[in-house]
N, C-alpha and C positions, 0 to 999 in steps of 0.2 A: 621474494613474496612467498608467504606461507598461508595456508588456509586458516582463517580466523576461527573456524569451528573445531578442527581436529589438530591444528598445528603441523600438519604434514605439508611437504612441498607439493605444488601442483605438478601434474604429469604431462599435460598437453596444452597447446595453445589453440584457441578457437577464434576465428575471424567473426566479428559481429558488425554492427552498422557503421557506415561511413568510414571504413578503413580502420576502425578500432579493433583491438584484440582483447581477449580475455584468457585467463589461466584457469584450467579445469582441475579440481581436486576429485579424483576418482573415488577416494575413500568416502567422501560426503556427497558426491554428485553435486558439487557447488562450484559456481563459475564466478570469477573475480575480474572485473574490468581493469586493464592495465592503464593507469592514468596518474598524473602528478598534479592535476588541476584542483582548485579549491572547490569542494562540493557545493558550498553555499552560493558562491558566485555563479557557478555553472547553472544551478537550479534557477536563480533569479533571472539569468539571461535567457534560459530556455523557456521559462514561463513568466513573462512580465505580467504585472497586475491586470492590465487590460485584457490579456488573453485569458487569464483565470476567470475574470468576471464574465466575459462573453461565453466561455465554455459552460459555466454553471447555469447561467440564466437563459441561454439558448437551448439548453438540454434539461430544463427544469423537470419535466415529466419523468425523464429517465432517472435522474438522481433521486427524486422523491420515491419512486418505486424501489430503487436499489437500497436506499437508506431504511425504508420500512422493512425490507426483507432482512437486512443486517440486524436491526434491533430485535426482530422476531427470532432470529437465530440465536442471538445472545440470551434472550429471555428464556429460551428452552433449557438453558444451563445455569442461569444466575438471575437472581432478583436484582433489577436495575433501579436503584433510587439515586445513585450518583455515578457519574461517568467522567473520565478524563480522556480527552482526545489529544493525542500528540501528533503534531504536523497537521494542524487544523485548517491550513490554507486560508481561504477568505471567510471561513466560519459557517458554511452552509449546513454541514452535518451537525455541528454543535448547536446551531439554532433549531434545526429539525428535531433533535433529541430534547432540547429544552422546552419546545412547544408541546411536548408529550409528557410533561411533568417530571422530567429528570433533571436533577442538579448537574450542571455541566461546567467543568473547568477546561481551559483551552491553552495549549502550548504551541507556539508558532515562532520560528526563528526570524522570518522576514518582517521587517518593520512595517512595510506598506500593507501587508496582509493583516497584521494586528490592528493597524489603524482603521482599515476597512471594517474589520469585525466590530470595532468600537462604534464607528459611525453608522453602519448599516444595521447591526443587531444588538448594540449596547452590551457586547461581550468584552470583558476586560481580559484579553489573552495575555499570557506572560511569555517571555522569551526563553526561560530556563526552568527546568524542573525544580531547581533548588528553591524557587519562589513559592512552591507548594509543599515544602517540607513539613512533615507531620500529618498531612491529609491522606485519607485512604478512600478508595472508590470500589464500587461493585464491579466495574468494568473499565478497562483501559483499552482504547482503540487506536491502532496505528494502521491507517488505511493508505496503502501505497507510500509508505514511509521507510520501512526498515531497510529497503534496498538502497537508500540514500545515506545510511548512517555508518561511518567507520566503526568497526568493532561491534557487530550486531549481538554477539553473545554477551559481552560486557554490558551492553545497553539493556538487554532483556533481564540481566541480573539486577541492574539498577532499578528497573520498573517494579520489581517484586515488592519493594517496601511501600508502594502506593496502592497495593491491592488489599482490600478488606478481607475478612475471613470468607472463604468460598468465592472470592472474586476471580474474574477471568480476564485474560487478554485476548482481544480479537486482532488478528493480523490479516492483511491482504497484500499480495504482491504478485508480479507476473510469474508464470510457470514456464521455466526455460525449456521444459520437455513437452510443451503443448503441441498439438497437431499443427496449429497455425505457425509456430516457430519453425517446425520441421519443413513445412511447405514453403514458407517465405524465405527461409535461410537468413542470410545477412540483412535482408530487407525487412525483417520482422520489426514492426514499430515499437514493440515493448522492450527491445534491447536498450534503447535510449541512452547509450553510452556517449559521453562520459558521465551523464547525469545519474544513471543507475550504476552504483559501484558494484553491486552484487546481483546474482541471478540465481533464484532458488528453484529447487525441485522438492517433491514430497519427501524424499529421503533426507535432503538437507534440512528441512523443517524439523523432522524428528531428531536429527543429530543435534541441531542448535538448541532445541527444547531440552533435550537430555543434558547437554553440556551446561545449560544455564539453570537447571534445577526445576524444570517443568515436565508435565506429561501432556501429551496431545489428546485433548478431549474429542476433537472433531477436526477433520481435514477434508475439505471439498475442493474439487476442481470445477470452476464455473467459466462459462463462455459468454462474453458480450457479443451477441450474434452479429450485429452490424459491423462492429470493430473488426471481428475476425473475417467477415466476408470481404470487407474493404481491403484487407491485407493479402488476399489471394493474388499472386502474381498475374499480371496482365488483365485478369477478369475483374479484379477488385473495383476498378473505376466504374463499372456498370452499376454497382450498388450505392455509390456515393450520393446520387440525387435524393435518395431517401432521407438523407440528413436534414433536408430543409423542413421536414415534418416534425423534427424533434421539439420544436417550441410548443406543439399542441398534442403530440402523441409520443409514447415511449416506443421508438422504433429500434432501440438497441437493447432488446430483452436479455436478461441474464438467465442462462439455463445451466443446470447442473449436468455436466457431461464429462466422462473420462477424457483426459487430455485437453481440458479447457484451458484458456489462456491465462486465467488467474487462479491462484491458490488462496483459499480462505481457511484460516485455522483458528481454533480456540485452544488456549493453553491455560492450565491451572498449575499452581506451585505444587511440587511433590511434598 
């Protein structure tokens, strides 16, 4: 195994969830899950369609607030008339953006998720970027996606041709160096191995962006408060009852905080 960002061999082995291990590249501060499983199959088994639907619809207020904040963040750096979402799941964010006057195209590998998008939102998602060849967008969004994709640097290079002039890429993925990961250790929920192939840090984001021909316009650490509180060893279960309010209230606020569990980054081509 070599680091897909810098091509250096990893120097340490780190234990993560459920007995899995990962290789650490000190040069990039990038962690790689040791696995030989098929990523698409693992993702489908980990998140069946019923689970995806229940997650989004039982936490509607939370996701509505989150998506509004993401669009506002992107709009501070780019005019959004068209948007491409890669890894669009069941289409909730794509529909949210479309209802705000943005032309949206959707890429999703899972057949069941694409069919749900078509039935629920009349979104004709495609399974491969090649189906959108020749189109460009003001923004490309990969929300909790890049950590699943073999060859993240090559994929970022591929996406570049879908960006219009002054277009931006929005990325979101877990922060391996978060305070929550350090506190929970191997039990940190966002390790999610073997579903998550890679585990990013701020340094790894900058290195991957540089290697693929981008510069980092913005990099935030954000914390989903209830998720992080529930992840506290032994005490986390005390916060779980608040989850029942999610249908009516946003009880999982996103706050910008150093060491937050998620990294949000905006990239522009150099």
